[in-house]
C-alpha positions in Angstrom: 0.0 -0.1 0.0 1.2 3.5 -0.9 1.1 6.2 1.8 -1.6 8.8 1.3 -0.7 12.2 0.2 -3.5 14.7 0.8 -3.4 17.7 -1.5 -5.4 20.9 -1.2 -7.0 22.3 -4.3 -7.3 26.1 -4.5 -3.8 27.7 -4.3 -2.1 24.4 -4.6 -3.3 22.7 -7.8 -5.6 25.5 -9.1 -3.9 28.8 -9.1 -7.0 30.6 -7.7 -6.0 34.0 -9.1 -9.6 35.0 -9.6 -10.6 34.2 -6.0 -13.8 32.3 -4.9 -16.5 32.3 -7.6 -18.6 29.4 -6.2 -17.9 25.7 -5.4 -18.6 24.6 -9.0 -16.6 27.4 -10.6 -13.0 26.8 -11.3 -11.8 29.5 -13.7 -8.1 29.6 -13.4 -5.1 27.7 -14.8 -3.0 25.3 -12.8 -0.2 26.4 -10.5 3.0 26.1 -12.5 4.5 22.6 -12.1 1.3 21.0 -10.6 0.6 18.6 -13.5 4.2 17.3 -13.4 4.2 16.9 -9.7 1.0 14.8 -9.7 2.5 12.6 -12.3 5.6 12.0 -10.3 3.8 11.8 -6.9 1.4 9.1 -8.2 4.4 6.7 -8.4 5.1 6.9 -4.8 1.7 7.9 -3.0 -2.0 7.4 -3.1 -3.2 10.9 -4.1 -6.2 12.3 -2.2 -7.4 15.8 -3.3 -9.5 17.4 -0.6 -10.7 21.0 -0.5 -13.4 23.2 1.1 -15.2 22.5 -2.2 -15.3 18.7 -1.6 -18.6 18.7 0.4 -20.3 21.5 -1.4 -22.8 21.0 -4.3 -21.1 20.6 -7.6 -17.6 21.2 -6.1 -16.2 17.7 -6.4 -17.4 17.4 -10.0 -16.0 20.7 -10.9 -12.6 19.9 -9.5 -12.6 16.5 -11.2 -13.5 18.0 -14.7 -10.9 20.8 -14.2 -8.1 18.3 -13.4 -9.0 16.0 -16.1 -8.8 18.7 -18.7 -5.6 20.1 -17.6 -3.8 16.8 -16.8 -4.7 15.3 -20.1 -3.7 18.5 -21.9 -0.3 18.6 -20.2 0.3 14.9 -20.8 -1.0 14.5 -24.3 2.1 12.3 -25.2 1.0 9.6 -22.8 -2.8 9.9 -22.6 -3.2 6.3 -21.4 -1.0 6.6 -18.3 -2.5 10.0 -17.7 -5.9 8.6 -17.5 -4.6 5.6 -15.3 -3.3 8.2 -12.8 -6.6 10.2 -12.9 -8.6 7.1 -12.2 -6.6 6.4 -9.1 -6.9 9.8 -7.5 -9.2 9.8 -4.5 -11.7 12.6 -3.8 -12.8 12.2 -0.2 -15.6 14.2 1.4 -13.6 14.6 4.6 -9.9 15.2 5.2 -8.4 11.8 5.2 -5.7 10.4 7.5 -2.7 11.1 5.5 1.0 10.4 5.7 1.6 14.0 4.6 -0.5 17.0 3.4 0.2 19.8 1.1 -1.8 23.0 1.7 -1.2 26.6 1.1 -2.8 27.6 4.3 -1.0 25.6 6.9 2.2 25.6 9.1 4.4 22.6 9.8 4.5 22.3 13.6 8.1 21.8 14.7 7.4 21.6 18.5 7.5 25.4 19.1 4.3 27.3 19.3 4.1 30.4 17.0 3.1 33.9 18.3 -0.8 33.9 18.0 -0.8 37.5 16.8 1.8 36.9 14.1 -0.4 34.2 12.7 -3.0 37.0 11.8 -0.4 38.3 9.3 0.0 34.9 7.5 -0.2 35.0 3.8 -0.3 32.1 1.4 2.6 31.7 -1.1 0.7 33.5 -3.9 -0.1 36.5 -1.8 3.3 37.3 -0.6 5.4 40.1 -2.2 7.4 39.4 -5.4 11.2 39.3 -5.2 13.8 37.4 -3.2 12.4 34.7 -1.0 15.7 34.3 1.1 16.0 30.7 0.2 18.5 28.8 -2.1 16.8 25.8 -3.3 19.7 24.9 -5.7 22.5 26.3 -3.6 24.3 29.5 -4.0 25.5 29.7 -7.7 27.9 32.5 -7.3 28.9 35.2 -4.8 26.2 37.8 -6.0 23.4 35.1 -6.0 20.5 36.6 -3.8 18.5 33.4 -3.8 15.2 32.1 -5.1 13.1 34.7 -6.9 9.3 35.0 -6.8 8.1 36.6 -10.1 4.9 37.1 -11.8 4.0 36.4 -15.5 1.0 38.3 -17.0 -0.4 39.5 -20.3 -0.6 43.2 -20.5 -3.7 43.8 -22.8 -3.2 47.6 -23.0 0.3 47.3 -24.6 -0.2 43.9 -26.0 3.0 42.4 -24.3 3.8 39.5 -22.0 5.2 41.1 -18.8 7.6 39.4 -16.3 7.5 41.2 -12.9 10.5 40.3 -10.8 9.5 42.6 -7.8 13.0 44.0 -7.7 16.0 44.9 -9.9 17.5 41.7 -11.3 20.9 41.4 -12.9 20.6 37.8 -13.9 18.3 34.8 -13.5 19.6 31.3 -13.3 17.4 28.4 -14.2 17.7 24.6 -14.1 17.0 23.1 -17.5 13.6 21.7 -16.2 12.7 25.2 -14.8 13.6 26.9 -18.1 11.3 24.5 -19.9 8.5 25.1 -17.3 9.0 28.9 -17.7 8.7 28.5 -21.3 5.4 26.7 -20.9 4.1 29.4 -18.7 5.0 32.1 -21.1 3.4 30.2 -24.0 0.3 29.1 -22.1 -0.5 32.4 -20.3 0.2 34.9 -23.1 -3.1 36.7 -23.3 -4.4 34.8 -20.3 -4.5 35.5 -16.6 -1.7 36.3 -14.2 0.3 33.4 -12.9 3.2 33.5 -10.3 6.2 31.2 -10.3 9.3 30.8 -8.2 12.8 29.8 -9.2 
């Protein structure tokens, strides 16, 4: 038996850039890298997608339809395996007992209690300011490396251009080959569409 990985929907799989429009309305594209992650994670975990939508009328059906569309679109080269993964995903009505959960509105408890007042200022990843995150997920590349960068990609309808907002002055940007490919996909997919945020 594979351990269960419980994954939140809005802000984790669904980019949720438009905010809440109803349990059965899922208007935005996936978070960058989400479809690739599900593919890889399915090899090691039983995937359970649970959301505040799960117990609301039409919510579960809307999430399934959205995921099927985007997962098949991303993995068109191996549609059969994509459908096998989709068929194995669980959609519980209540949060399952899981080995691990991925949620954009949760803290990992490390044994020390946080300051209750500070929790009021919590912001999910996609609401935090753009710019340096203070982390080095691939190590420090060179002396002037300032760490991972949160940036936004959007289509500027007024000027007819795709805009990359780095949130700060940037001298250079280093990407792994996979991240470069993912950024290319984001640029191609979201040109003329809604804003999406990515981190490198």
